[in-house]
N, C-alpha and C positions, 0 to 999 in steps of 0.2 A: 504493500500501499505507499510506503514511505518512496518508492521508486516513483509508481506512477504521479503521485505528488507532485515529486521534484520535476520529472518529465514533463508533466504538463504544464510546469511553469516554465522550463527552459523552451518547449517548442510551441508556445503557444503564439500563433500567427494572428496579425494584424485583424485580419480579413473575420475574423471568428468574433474580435470585439466590436468592431462595426457592424456585423450581422446579430450578434446577439442583443447590441445595443437596439437596432432599430425594431428586434421581437419584444424585447420588453418593451419598448414606448407603443407597441400596437397590440401588446396585451393589457396596458395600463390603459390606452384609450378606448380599445373597442372590448376587446373580450373580457376585461375585470369586469365592466358594466352590464354585459350581457348574461355575464353568469348569476351575479348581482340579483338582474331583474328576475330571471328564473328562479332565482332562491327564494325571490320575495311571492312570484306567482303560483309556486308549490308549496307555500304557507310557513317557508322558514324565516319566521320575520326576525329573530334572535339568531346571532352567529356564532358558531362556539369557536371556529378558527381564528376568529379576531381576539375573542376575549386574553385579557392577559394571563387570569388565571380562572379555574372554576374547580370544586370539587365533585364527588359522586354525586352529592344531591341535586346540586345545580344542572349537572348532564341528565340525570334522571328527567327532571323538570323541563329542561329543554326536549330531551325526546318525545315527553309526554305532549310538550305544546304541538311539535309537529306532527303528530298523527301519522297512521301507516302509511298515507301514500306519502309524506313528506320525507320520513325515515326510507322510505325506500329510492325517494329522489335523491337523499343525502346521500345515501350507500353509491346510487349509481353515479351522482356527481364527483365524489372522491376517488372513485376508479376509472375515472375519466379526463375529465378537467384537469381534476387535482393530482395525477401524474404527471400532467404536463408542467403546469405552472411552476410548479418547483425548480424544474429542470431549466425553464427560463430564468427564472432569478437569478438561480445559481450558474447557469453559462453567462449572464449578465455581471454581476459580481465579481466571478473568479475572473474570468477572461478580462476583463479593464483591471481588475488589482493585479493580476498578473505582469499586464503589460506596462503600467506606470511603475510596478517592482523592477521590474527588467530595466524600465528605461531610465529611471533616477539612478541604477546601479548600486541598489543597497546589497548588503553582505546575505550571503545564502543562509547564514545562522539564525536569521530572522524572519525565514519563510514561513517559519510558523504561524504568523500572523494571518495568513493567508487562508488556514485551516479552516477559519472561522464559517465559512458558507458550506464547507464540505459537513459543517458538523449540522448547522442550521437545518439542512435538507435530509440527514438523516434523522431528525427527531420531528421534521415537519412529516415525512411519512413514517414512524412509528405512531406520531399523533393520529392520521388518518386510520391509519390502523386500529387502533384500538378505539378509537370514535364511532369507527363502521363495526367493530365488535360489539359495542355498547349499543348501537340502533340497531343491528340486527336480531339482538338475544332481546330486546325490551318488548315485553316487560320484566322477564325473567332478568334478575340481579345479575351483574357480571363484576363478582368480588375482584378485587386487586386491579382489573383493568381501568375499571371505572376511577379506582383512586387514585392513577399512575397517569391517566391521561391528560388532568389539568397542569400535571408537571410536565409533561413532554410539551404540551402547547408552549407554558412559560420557556421551558430551553427552548425552543424551536425560535422565540420573539428574540429573546436574550443574545442568540448566536448571530441571529438576521440583524438584527442591531449590532452587535459589534462588527459585522461583515463589513455591512453600511459605513459605518466610522470608518473601518478601516479603509476602505475606498476614499472616502471624501478626505482625508489625511493623507492619502497618497495624492491623490489629484493637488490639494495645497501644496505639497511638497515637490511635484514638477512642476506648477506654477512658479514658484520661489526658485528654484532651479534655474527656471529657463529665462526669467527676471534677472537675476544675477547674473547667470550667462550673457545675456546680452547686453547688459549695461558692461563686463569686462570688456566685451568685442566694440564695442561703441566707442 
């Protein structure tokens, strides 16, 4: 895994940064609003994925409010759209972070800061699995799975936030480097 991680940083093509940025913008502008509208149309007025944290009781309450057809839609949406969306945001964050990291010329010893997006996508998929299992089994309780679902959601948001923070800081460093380099050559 470590070799794949380092290889993916070293061999990151510029075109992937461009394509992932365009794809991310497309999802933000068109796909996410469409999926949100579909969720509302199917009775999913309260979103689990955008919550910072919830406990098992809250998850069961939300599952009840969705109704049978809403829970079925939720599961279908998690295993179609929400398989793709994490890949889109992961490619965007990781490709741009890798490209900025390389272009700045930072030490290979600090590459661990680029791993946050890998961890975020892992927790996103675990969250989707756990919540889908709760929705599928509802009204039967799913001990431990329902208890840990909220934890994985929080961990997803923490690592996703760290990923965006790293990307933002790398962009700032690149801008500083660019202006300092232009000032020296002027």
